[in-house]
C-alpha positions, 0 to 999 in steps of 0.5 A: 493633450494628455488625459488621466482617465476615460472621464476626462477624455469624454469630458474634453470631447464634450466640451468640444461639442458644447462649444460648437453648439454655442458657436452655432446657436449664437450665430443662428441668433445673428443671421440676417438671412432665413436660409442661413439661420436654418442651416445654422440651426441644422449645425447646431442640432448636429453638434447637440446630437454628438454632445448627448451621444458623448454624455450617454457614452460607456465603454460597452457602447464604444464596443458596439460602434461601428467605424465607417470610412466617410468619402471626402470631397476635399472641396473646401480643403484648399479654399481660403479660410472664412471667418464666422461672421453674422454677414457672411453668405450661404457660400461662405457659410458652407466652407467655414463649416466644412473646414470647421468639421475637418479641424474636428476630424482631424482633432479626433483623429490625432487623439485616436492615434494618441489613445492608449486605450483601444476603446477610446481609440475607436470612439475617437475614430468613430467621432472623426468619421461623424465629423467628416460626414457632416463635412461631406454634407456640407460640401455636397451642398456646396457642389449642388448649390454653389458650384453648379451656379458658377 
């Protein structure tokens, strides 16, 4: 993956967030359980926030970003990968979404490693930690609502 300009990088990151929004939005319309539908809408809305943040990103705003390390519970790291499907249950959705957030964090971390520009590196690291924050929330939900019941 190579980018010719700052704008190329931002467009790429926005396209990733848009794809996540579409994915969660489409599935929320098909979800049979109200609880799953609500969670999918919440995930979609988080991705929309990222999209808007990226759409409004400037080099000046990057300078003000604070990259804070997010704890990783690693609950979903060693689980079988779930397929996004309208018939999935709450547990499967939590696993799928947590693994998806980890893949997004990994992508942003890789882009940060490849960035030759310090500002872009900082933005990618910030985005990676945002995705890790989503994963942490999902894994805490898994711990509270799934592991606790087992």
